[in-house]
N, C-alpha and C positions, 0 to 999 in steps of 0.2 A: 146643143140645141140647133145651131145654124146648120151644121152638117146634117143633122137628122131631118131638118126641114127641107134641105136640098134633096136628100135621098127620097123623102116623101113625095116631093114634086116630080122628081125624075122617074119614080116608079108609081106614077098616079094610075093605078089599075086595080085589080082585085086586092093585091097586097096593100096598095095605098088605102083602099077602103077599110081594110082590116085595121091598119094603123090608126085611121081616123076613129073607128069604133072604139079601139083601145083607149085612145086619148079622151074621147067623150066619157067613157066609163070612169077613167081615173079622175077627170074633172068633177064628175057627179059625186064621186066618193069624197073628194076633197071638200066640196061644197057642204056635204052632209056633216063632215067632221067639224068644219068651221062653224056651221050653224049650231051643232051640238055643243061646242065649247062656248059660244056666245050665250046660249040659253042656260 
């Protein structure tokens, strides 16, 4: 996680934006799964 964060900061460009979008998508999926389990 730490190395990935450093790589994300060092390559803060188009690639960085793509990584951010992937992380956001994964977080949204996890939130939906957690909410589904709670319900």
